[in-house]
PDB file of N, CA, C and O in Angstrom:
ATOM      1  N   MET A   1       1.422   1.449   7.758  1.00  0.00           N
ATOM      2  CA  MET A   1       2.032   0.944  10.102  1.00  0.00           C
ATOM      3  C   MET A   1       2.807   1.047   9.344  1.00  0.00           C
ATOM      4  O   MET A   1       2.773   0.970   8.116  1.00  0.00           O
ATOM      5  N   ILE A   2       3.738   1.270  10.182  1.00  0.00           N
ATOM      6  CA  ILE A   2       5.245   0.919  10.231  1.00  0.00           C
ATOM      7  C   ILE A   2       6.000   0.338  12.048  1.00  0.00           C
ATOM      8  O   ILE A   2       5.960   0.996  13.087  1.00  0.00           O
ATOM      9  N   PRO A   3       6.620  -1.082  11.839  1.00  0.00           N
ATOM     10  CA  PRO A   3       6.783  -1.891  12.433  1.00  0.00           C
ATOM     11  C   PRO A   3       7.393  -0.463  13.274  1.00  0.00           C
ATOM     12  O   PRO A   3       7.526   0.751  13.121  1.00  0.00           O
ATOM     13  N   ARG A   4       7.732  -1.927  14.586  1.00  0.00           N
ATOM     14  CA  ARG A   4       8.229  -1.568  15.671  1.00  0.00           C
ATOM     15  C   ARG A   4       9.171  -1.477  15.738  1.00  0.00           C
ATOM     16  O   ARG A   4       9.557  -1.855  14.631  1.00  0.00           O
ATOM     17  N   ARG A   5      10.697  -0.997  16.753  1.00  0.00           N
ATOM     18  CA  ARG A   5      12.027  -0.698  16.388  1.00  0.00           C
ATOM     19  C   ARG A   5      12.562  -2.431  16.430  1.00  0.00           C
ATOM     20  O   ARG A   5      12.030  -3.416  16.942  1.00  0.00           O
ATOM     21  N   ASN A   6      13.988  -2.252  15.562  1.00  0.00           N
ATOM     22  CA  ASN A   6      14.710  -3.807  15.729  1.00  0.00           C
ATOM     23  C   ASN A   6      13.763  -4.747  14.946  1.00  0.00           C
ATOM     24  O   ASN A   6      13.885  -5.969  15.032  1.00  0.00           O
ATOM     25  N   VAL A   7      12.756  -4.121  14.132  1.00  0.00           N
ATOM     26  CA  VAL A   7      12.283  -5.375  13.492  1.00  0.00           C
ATOM     27  C   VAL A   7      12.444  -5.400  11.854  1.00  0.00           C
ATOM     28  O   VAL A   7      12.053  -4.481  11.133  1.00  0.00           O
ATOM     29  N   SER A   8      12.857  -6.172  11.550  1.00  0.00           N
ATOM     30  CA  SER A   8      13.191  -6.203  10.394  1.00  0.00           C
ATOM     31  C   SER A   8      12.343  -7.180   9.276  1.00  0.00           C
ATOM     32  O   SER A   8      12.687  -8.282   8.848  1.00  0.00           O
ATOM     33  N   LYS A   9      10.660  -6.105   8.832  1.00  0.00           N
ATOM     34  CA  LYS A   9       9.794  -5.926   8.860  1.00  0.00           C
ATOM     35  C   LYS A   9       9.317  -4.590   7.756  1.00  0.00           C
ATOM     36  O   LYS A   9       9.715  -3.457   8.026  1.00  0.00           O
ATOM     37  N   PRO A  10       8.505  -4.812   6.602  1.00  0.00           N
ATOM     38  CA  PRO A  10       8.587  -3.416   5.695  1.00  0.00           C
ATOM     39  C   PRO A  10       7.728  -2.492   6.250  1.00  0.00           C
ATOM     40  O   PRO A  10       6.680  -2.820   6.806  1.00  0.00           O
ATOM     41  N   ALA A  11       8.172  -1.177   6.112  1.00  0.00           N
ATOM     42  CA  ALA A  11       6.332  -0.829   6.677  1.00  0.00           C
ATOM     43  C   ALA A  11       4.979  -1.457   5.672  1.00  0.00           C
ATOM     44  O   ALA A  11       5.071  -2.551   5.115  1.00  0.00           O
ATOM     45  N   LEU A  12       4.084  -0.816   5.588  1.00  0.00           N
ATOM     46  CA  LEU A  12       2.682  -0.862   5.145  1.00  0.00           C
ATOM     47  C   LEU A  12       2.062   0.015   4.650  1.00  0.00           C
ATOM     48  O   LEU A  12       1.558   0.612   5.602  1.00  0.00           O
ATOM     49  N   VAL A  13       1.566   0.811   3.119  1.00  0.00           N
ATOM     50  CA  VAL A  13       0.933   1.532   3.047  1.00  0.00           C
ATOM     51  C   VAL A  13      -0.097   1.166   2.827  1.00  0.00           C
ATOM     52  O   VAL A  13      -0.124   0.208   2.055  1.00  0.00           O
ATOM     53  N   ILE A  14      -0.821   1.438   3.100  1.00  0.00           N
ATOM     54  CA  ILE A  14      -2.167   0.430   2.173  1.00  0.00           C
ATOM     55  C   ILE A  14      -3.438   1.610   2.032  1.00  0.00           C
ATOM     56  O   ILE A  14      -3.645   2.476   2.882  1.00  0.00           O
ATOM     57  N   GLU A  15      -4.213   1.437   0.789  1.00  0.00           N
ATOM     58  CA  GLU A  15      -5.086   2.555   0.123  1.00  0.00           C
ATOM     59  C   GLU A  15      -6.188   1.360   0.093  1.00  0.00           C
ATOM     60  O   GLU A  15      -5.803   0.526  -0.726  1.00  0.00           O
ATOM     61  N   LEU A  16      -7.035   1.093   0.503  1.00  0.00           N
ATOM     62  CA  LEU A  16      -8.756   0.640   0.137  1.00  0.00           C
ATOM     63  C   LEU A  16      -9.426   1.332  -1.615  1.00  0.00           C
ATOM     64  O   LEU A  16      -9.425   2.555  -1.760  1.00  0.00           O
ATOM     65  N   LYS A  17      -9.759   0.743  -2.371  1.00  0.00           N
ATOM     66  CA  LYS A  17     -10.931   0.883  -3.804  1.00  0.00           C
ATOM     67  C   LYS A  17     -12.208   0.300  -3.097  1.00  0.00           C
ATOM     68  O   LYS A  17     -12.203  -0.455  -2.125  1.00  0.00           O
ATOM     69  N   PHE A  18     -13.277   0.781  -3.749  1.00  0.00           N
ATOM     70  CA  PHE A  18     -14.028   0.508  -4.028  1.00  0.00           C
ATOM     71  C   PHE A  18     -15.277   0.548  -5.458  1.00  0.00           C
ATOM     72  O   PHE A  18     -15.934   1.521  -5.826  1.00  0.00           O
ATOM     73  N   ASN A  19     -15.280  -1.019  -6.094  1.00  0.00           N
ATOM     74  CA  ASN A  19     -15.780  -0.824  -7.675  1.00  0.00           C
ATOM     75  C   ASN A  19     -14.052  -0.104  -8.493  1.00  0.00           C
ATOM     76  O   ASN A  19     -13.940   0.033  -9.711  1.00  0.00           O
ATOM     77  N   HIS A  20     -13.400   0.099  -7.915  1.00  0.00           N
ATOM     78  CA  HIS A  20     -11.752   0.233  -8.929  1.00  0.00           C
ATOM     79  C   HIS A  20     -11.124  -0.651  -8.803  1.00  0.00           C
ATOM     80  O   HIS A  20     -11.104  -1.181  -7.692  1.00  0.00           O
ATOM     81  N   PRO A  21      -9.984  -1.446 -10.365  1.00  0.00           N
ATOM     82  CA  PRO A  21      -8.467  -1.522  -9.458  1.00  0.00           C
ATOM     83  C   PRO A  21      -8.390  -1.599  -8.192  1.00  0.00           C
ATOM     84  O   PRO A  21      -8.932  -0.721  -7.521  1.00  0.00           O
ATOM     85  N   ALA A  22      -7.769  -2.558  -7.631  1.00  0.00           N
ATOM     86  CA  ALA A  22      -6.294  -2.677  -7.469  1.00  0.00           C
ATOM     87  C   ALA A  22      -5.092  -1.856  -7.856  1.00  0.00           C
ATOM     88  O   ALA A  22      -4.297  -1.480  -6.995  1.00  0.00           O
ATOM     89  N   ASP A  23      -4.916  -1.518  -9.352  1.00  0.00           N
ATOM     90  CA  ASP A  23      -4.474  -0.706  -9.336  1.00  0.00           C
ATOM     91  C   ASP A  23      -4.347   0.622  -9.691  1.00  0.00           C
ATOM     92  O   ASP A  23      -3.239   1.153  -9.766  1.00  0.00           O
ATOM     93  N   THR A  24      -5.867   1.483 -10.023  1.00  0.00           N
ATOM     94  CA  THR A  24      -5.912   2.428  -8.919  1.00  0.00           C
ATOM     95  C   THR A  24      -5.353   2.921  -7.750  1.00  0.00           C
ATOM     96  O   THR A  24      -4.536   3.841  -7.757  1.00  0.00           O
ATOM     97  N   ALA A  25      -5.861   2.197  -6.444  1.00  0.00           N
ATOM     98  CA  ALA A  25      -5.333   2.502  -5.555  1.00  0.00           C
ATOM     99  C   ALA A  25      -3.284   2.663  -5.286  1.00  0.00           C
ATOM    100  O   ALA A  25      -2.689   3.481  -4.584  1.00  0.00           O
ATOM    101  N   ILE A  26      -2.780   1.681  -6.048  1.00  0.00           N
ATOM    102  CA  ILE A  26      -1.364   1.319  -6.279  1.00  0.00           C
ATOM    103  C   ILE A  26      -1.313   3.059  -6.900  1.00  0.00           C
ATOM    104  O   ILE A  26      -0.469   3.873  -6.525  1.00  0.00           O
ATOM    105  N   ASP A  27      -2.335   3.332  -7.833  1.00  0.00           N
ATOM    106  CA  ASP A  27      -1.771   4.160  -8.576  1.00  0.00           C
ATOM    107  C   ASP A  27      -1.700   5.964  -7.677  1.00  0.00           C
ATOM    108  O   ASP A  27      -0.622   6.525  -7.875  1.00  0.00           O
ATOM    109  N   GLN A  28      -2.324   6.462  -7.137  1.00  0.00           N
ATOM    110  CA  GLN A  28      -2.827   7.080  -6.000  1.00  0.00           C
ATOM    111  C   GLN A  28      -2.162   6.989  -4.601  1.00  0.00           C
ATOM    112  O   GLN A  28      -2.416   7.784  -3.697  1.00  0.00           O
ATOM    113  N   ILE A  29      -1.168   5.809  -4.481  1.00  0.00           N
ATOM    114  CA  ILE A  29      -0.627   5.895  -3.432  1.00  0.00           C
ATOM    115  C   ILE A  29       1.209   6.722  -3.539  1.00  0.00           C
ATOM    116  O   ILE A  29       2.101   7.193  -2.832  1.00  0.00           O
ATOM    117  N   LYS A  30       0.791   6.384  -5.163  1.00  0.00           N
ATOM    118  CA  LYS A  30       2.633   7.268  -5.792  1.00  0.00           C
ATOM    119  C   LYS A  30       2.281   8.362  -6.249  1.00  0.00           C
ATOM    120  O   LYS A  30       3.013   9.326  -6.028  1.00  0.00           O
ATOM    121  N   ARG A  31       1.143   8.530  -6.967  1.00  0.00           N
ATOM    122  CA  ARG A  31       0.614   9.831  -7.489  1.00  0.00           C
ATOM    123  C   ARG A  31       0.092  10.759  -5.790  1.00  0.00           C
ATOM    124  O   ARG A  31      -0.844  11.539  -5.966  1.00  0.00           O
ATOM    125  N   LYS A  32       0.501  10.704  -4.674  1.00  0.00           N
ATOM    126  CA  LYS A  32      -0.503  11.256  -3.849  1.00  0.00           C
ATOM    127  C   LYS A  32       1.062  11.473  -2.643  1.00  0.00           C
ATOM    128  O   LYS A  32       1.128  12.192  -1.646  1.00  0.00           O
ATOM    129  N   ASP A  33       2.204  10.503  -3.269  1.00  0.00           N
ATOM    130  CA  ASP A  33       3.030  10.798  -1.637  1.00  0.00           C
ATOM    131  C   ASP A  33       2.771  10.261  -0.885  1.00  0.00           C
ATOM    132  O   ASP A  33       3.046  10.626   0.258  1.00  0.00           O
ATOM    133  N   TYR A  34       2.046   9.013  -1.163  1.00  0.00           N
ATOM    134  CA  TYR A  34       2.046   8.709   0.849  1.00  0.00           C
ATOM    135  C   TYR A  34       3.020   7.710   1.032  1.00  0.00           C
ATOM    136  O   TYR A  34       2.601   6.567   1.218  1.00  0.00           O
ATOM    137  N   PRO A  35       3.974   7.865   1.021  1.00  0.00           N
ATOM    138  CA  PRO A  35       5.492   6.810   1.599  1.00  0.00           C
ATOM    139  C   PRO A  35       6.503   8.362   2.225  1.00  0.00           C
ATOM    140  O   PRO A  35       7.442   8.456   3.015  1.00  0.00           O
ATOM    141  N   ALA A  36       6.037   8.980   1.731  1.00  0.00           N
ATOM    142  CA  ALA A  36       6.600  10.272   2.224  1.00  0.00           C
ATOM    143  C   ALA A  36       6.571  10.705   3.846  1.00  0.00           C
ATOM    144  O   ALA A  36       7.330  11.234   4.658  1.00  0.00           O
ATOM    145  N   LYS A  37       5.005  10.057   3.797  1.00  0.00           N
ATOM    146  CA  LYS A  37       4.096   9.919   5.185  1.00  0.00           C
ATOM    147  C   LYS A  37       5.345   9.276   6.339  1.00  0.00           C
ATOM    148  O   LYS A  37       5.373   9.454   7.556  1.00  0.00           O
ATOM    149  N   THR A  38       6.313   8.495   5.489  1.00  0.00           N
ATOM    150  CA  THR A  38       7.194   7.438   6.518  1.00  0.00           C
ATOM    151  C   THR A  38       8.632   8.232   6.484  1.00  0.00           C
ATOM    152  O   THR A  38       9.605   7.516   6.720  1.00  0.00           O
ATOM    153  N   ALA A  39       8.815   9.208   6.299  1.00  0.00           N
ATOM    154  CA  ALA A  39      10.291  10.052   6.075  1.00  0.00           C
ATOM    155  C   ALA A  39      10.773   8.673   7.007  1.00  0.00           C
ATOM    156  O   ALA A  39      11.211   7.529   6.888  1.00  0.00           O
ATOM    157  N   GLU A  40      10.524   9.263   7.596  1.00  0.00           N
ATOM    158  CA  GLU A  40      11.698   8.600   9.431  1.00  0.00           C
ATOM    159  C   GLU A  40      12.029   7.283   9.364  1.00  0.00           C
ATOM    160  O   GLU A  40      12.940   6.965  10.129  1.00  0.00           O
ATOM    161  N   TYR A  41      11.434   6.155   8.481  1.00  0.00           N
ATOM    162  CA  TYR A  41      11.845   4.857   8.473  1.00  0.00           C
ATOM    163  C   TYR A  41      12.539   4.582   7.195  1.00  0.00           C
ATOM    164  O   TYR A  41      12.607   4.966   6.028  1.00  0.00           O
ATOM    165  N   ALA A  42      13.035   3.684   8.057  1.00  0.00           N
ATOM    166  CA  ALA A  42      14.703   3.731   6.985  1.00  0.00           C
ATOM    167  C   ALA A  42      14.399   2.735   5.480  1.00  0.00           C
ATOM    168  O   ALA A  42      14.621   2.888   4.279  1.00  0.00           O
ATOM    169  N   GLY A  43      13.798   1.713   6.310  1.00  0.00           N
ATOM    170  CA  GLY A  43      13.368  -0.331   5.464  1.00  0.00           C
ATOM    171  C   GLY A  43      12.694  -0.034   4.410  1.00  0.00           C
ATOM    172  O   GLY A  43      12.626   1.071   3.873  1.00  0.00           O
ATOM    173  N   ASP A  44      12.193  -0.993   4.099  1.00  0.00           N
ATOM    174  CA  ASP A  44      11.519  -0.810   2.866  1.00  0.00           C
ATOM    175  C   ASP A  44      10.571  -0.882   3.079  1.00  0.00           C
ATOM    176  O   ASP A  44      10.256  -1.221   4.219  1.00  0.00           O
ATOM    177  N   ILE A  45       9.179  -0.494   1.717  1.00  0.00           N
ATOM    178  CA  ILE A  45       7.986  -0.332   2.657  1.00  0.00           C
ATOM    179  C   ILE A  45       6.860  -0.168   1.390  1.00  0.00           C
ATOM    180  O   ILE A  45       6.832   0.694   0.511  1.00  0.00           O
ATOM    181  N   LEU A  46       5.746  -1.559   1.675  1.00  0.00           N
ATOM    182  CA  LEU A  46       5.046  -1.907   0.210  1.00  0.00           C
ATOM    183  C   LEU A  46       3.781  -1.801   0.319  1.00  0.00           C
ATOM    184  O   LEU A  46       2.872  -2.273   1.001  1.00  0.00           O
ATOM    185  N   LEU A  47       3.943  -1.021  -0.572  1.00  0.00           N
ATOM    186  CA  LEU A  47       2.387  -0.398  -1.442  1.00  0.00           C
ATOM    187  C   LEU A  47       1.577  -1.403  -1.154  1.00  0.00           C
ATOM    188  O   LEU A  47       2.115  -2.510  -1.197  1.00  0.00           O
ATOM    189  N   VAL A  48       0.269  -1.370  -0.827  1.00  0.00           N
ATOM    190  CA  VAL A  48      -0.957  -2.116  -0.826  1.00  0.00           C
ATOM    191  C   VAL A  48      -1.965  -2.262  -1.724  1.00  0.00           C
ATOM    192  O   VAL A  48      -2.800  -2.942  -1.127  1.00  0.00           O
ATOM    193  N   GLY A  49      -2.503  -1.943  -3.155  1.00  0.00           N
ATOM    194  CA  GLY A  49      -3.733  -1.687  -3.609  1.00  0.00           C
ATOM    195  C   GLY A  49      -4.505  -2.652  -2.748  1.00  0.00           C
ATOM    196  O   GLY A  49      -3.978  -3.734  -2.490  1.00  0.00           O
ATOM    197  N   ILE A  50      -5.562  -2.402  -2.333  1.00  0.00           N
ATOM    198  CA  ILE A  50      -7.277  -3.330  -2.037  1.00  0.00           C
ATOM    199  C   ILE A  50      -8.594  -3.793  -2.565  1.00  0.00           C
ATOM    200  O   ILE A  50      -9.481  -4.301  -1.881  1.00  0.00           O
ATOM    201  N   SER A  51      -8.633  -3.577  -3.799  1.00  0.00           N
ATOM    202  CA  SER A  51     -10.062  -3.979  -3.791  1.00  0.00           C
ATOM    203  C   SER A  51     -10.767  -5.004  -4.223  1.00  0.00           C
ATOM    204  O   SER A  51     -10.328  -6.007  -4.786  1.00  0.00           O
ATOM    205  N   TYR A  52     -13.054  -4.479  -3.675  1.00  0.00           N
ATOM    206  CA  TYR A  52     -14.305  -4.471  -3.509  1.00  0.00           C
ATOM    207  C   TYR A  52     -14.934  -4.538  -5.024  1.00  0.00           C
ATOM    208  O   TYR A  52     -15.009  -3.470  -5.631  1.00  0.00           O
ATOM    209  N   ASP A  53     -15.335  -5.594  -5.590  1.00  0.00           N
ATOM    210  CA  ASP A  53     -15.911  -5.662  -6.706  1.00  0.00           C
ATOM    211  C   ASP A  53     -17.248  -5.730  -6.049  1.00  0.00           C
ATOM    212  O   ASP A  53     -17.402  -6.702  -5.310  1.00  0.00           O
ATOM    213  N   LYS A  54     -18.048  -5.067  -6.141  1.00  0.00           N
ATOM    214  CA  LYS A  54     -19.986  -4.939  -5.562  1.00  0.00           C
ATOM    215  C   LYS A  54     -20.464  -5.813  -5.944  1.00  0.00           C
ATOM    216  O   LYS A  54     -21.075  -6.671  -5.306  1.00  0.00           O
ATOM    217  N   GLU A  55     -20.139  -5.707  -7.816  1.00  0.00           N
ATOM    218  CA  GLU A  55     -21.167  -6.977  -8.485  1.00  0.00           C
ATOM    219  C   GLU A  55     -19.491  -8.606  -8.241  1.00  0.00           C
ATOM    220  O   GLU A  55     -19.923  -9.387  -7.393  1.00  0.00           O
ATOM    221  N   THR A  56     -18.815  -8.831  -8.471  1.00  0.00           N
ATOM    222  CA  THR A  56     -18.802  -9.669  -7.921  1.00  0.00           C
ATOM    223  C   THR A  56     -18.365 -10.883  -6.432  1.00  0.00           C
ATOM    224  O   THR A  56     -18.039 -12.047  -6.200  1.00  0.00           O
ATOM    225  N   LYS A  57     -18.729  -9.258  -5.609  1.00  0.00           N
ATOM    226  CA  LYS A  57     -18.208 -10.020  -4.508  1.00  0.00           C
ATOM    227  C   LYS A  57     -16.629 -10.368  -4.068  1.00  0.00           C
ATOM    228  O   LYS A  57     -16.208 -11.071  -3.149  1.00  0.00           O
ATOM    229  N   GLN A  58     -15.966  -9.641  -5.030  1.00  0.00           N
ATOM    230  CA  GLN A  58     -14.602 -10.476  -4.851  1.00  0.00           C
ATOM    231  C   GLN A  58     -13.696  -8.726  -4.511  1.00  0.00           C
ATOM    232  O   GLN A  58     -13.987  -7.536  -4.627  1.00  0.00           O
ATOM    233  N   HIS A  59     -12.181  -9.779  -3.927  1.00  0.00           N
ATOM    234  CA  HIS A  59     -11.328  -8.367  -3.361  1.00  0.00           C
ATOM    235  C   HIS A  59     -10.466  -9.224  -4.689  1.00  0.00           C
ATOM    236  O   HIS A  59     -10.721 -10.245  -5.328  1.00  0.00           O
ATOM    237  N   THR A  60      -9.072  -7.987  -4.711  1.00  0.00           N
ATOM    238  CA  THR A  60      -8.035  -8.507  -5.425  1.00  0.00           C
ATOM    239  C   THR A  60      -7.331  -7.223  -5.102  1.00  0.00           C
ATOM    240  O   THR A  60      -7.695  -6.048  -5.053  1.00  0.00           O
ATOM    241  N   CYS A  61      -5.650  -8.153  -4.802  1.00  0.00           N
ATOM    242  CA  CYS A  61      -4.815  -6.762  -4.358  1.00  0.00           C
ATOM    243  C   CYS A  61      -3.383  -6.891  -4.928  1.00  0.00           C
ATOM    244  O   CYS A  61      -2.878  -7.784  -5.608  1.00  0.00           O
ATOM    245  N   LYS A  62      -2.966  -5.927  -4.530  1.00  0.00           N
ATOM    246  CA  LYS A  62      -1.563  -5.715  -5.751  1.00  0.00           C
ATOM    247  C   LYS A  62      -0.279  -5.067  -3.976  1.00  0.00           C
ATOM    248  O   LYS A  62      -0.288  -4.713  -2.797  1.00  0.00           O
ATOM    249  N   ILE A  63       0.506  -5.337  -5.107  1.00  0.00           N
ATOM    250  CA  ILE A  63       1.687  -5.393  -3.357  1.00  0.00           C
ATOM    251  C   ILE A  63       2.654  -4.899  -4.684  1.00  0.00           C
ATOM    252  O   ILE A  63       2.573  -5.244  -5.863  1.00  0.00           O
ATOM    253  N   ASP A  64       3.806  -3.751  -3.871  1.00  0.00           N
ATOM    254  CA  ASP A  64       4.448  -2.972  -4.662  1.00  0.00           C
ATOM    255  C   ASP A  64       5.696  -3.142  -3.554  1.00  0.00           C
ATOM    256  O   ASP A  64       5.580  -3.850  -2.553  1.00  0.00           O
ATOM    257  N   ARG A  65       6.948  -2.362  -3.895  1.00  0.00           N
ATOM    258  CA  ARG A  65       8.108  -2.722  -2.891  1.00  0.00           C
ATOM    259  C   ARG A  65       8.691  -1.113  -3.213  1.00  0.00           C
ATOM    260  O   ARG A  65       8.583  -0.149  -3.971  1.00  0.00           O
ATOM    261  N   ILE A  66       9.117  -1.437  -2.478  1.00  0.00           N
ATOM    262  CA  ILE A  66      10.240   0.225  -2.675  1.00  0.00           C
ATOM    263  C   ILE A  66      11.323   0.350  -1.685  1.00  0.00           C
ATOM    264  O   ILE A  66      11.332   0.746  -0.519  1.00  0.00           O
ATOM    265  N   ASN A  67      12.391  -0.178  -2.612  1.00  0.00           N
ATOM    266  CA  ASN A  67      13.267  -0.153  -1.591  1.00  0.00           C
ATOM    267  C   ASN A  67      13.966   1.069  -1.700  1.00  0.00           C
ATOM    268  O   ASN A  67      14.333   1.746  -2.660  1.00  0.00           O
ATOM    269  N   ARG A  68      14.101   1.236   0.127  1.00  0.00           N
ATOM    270  CA  ARG A  68      15.700   2.204   0.712  1.00  0.00           C
ATOM    271  C   ARG A  68      16.873   2.370   1.058  1.00  0.00           C
ATOM    272  O   ARG A  68      17.280   3.497   1.341  1.00  0.00           O
TER     273      ARG A  68
END
């Protein structure tokens, strides 16, 4: 998700995981270089990993920031 022009908000790269840790989602974002798809965007980028555990019915989230 890239914010509209002239808005001082970071872009978001979101990866969802089912029965895997949120860290795994962040690792996949970095390993597959998903932020490269936002090359035209010059601001900061938030990497968001969201996990859902089927057994506990709980969501977890991890957020990392890439400063450009």
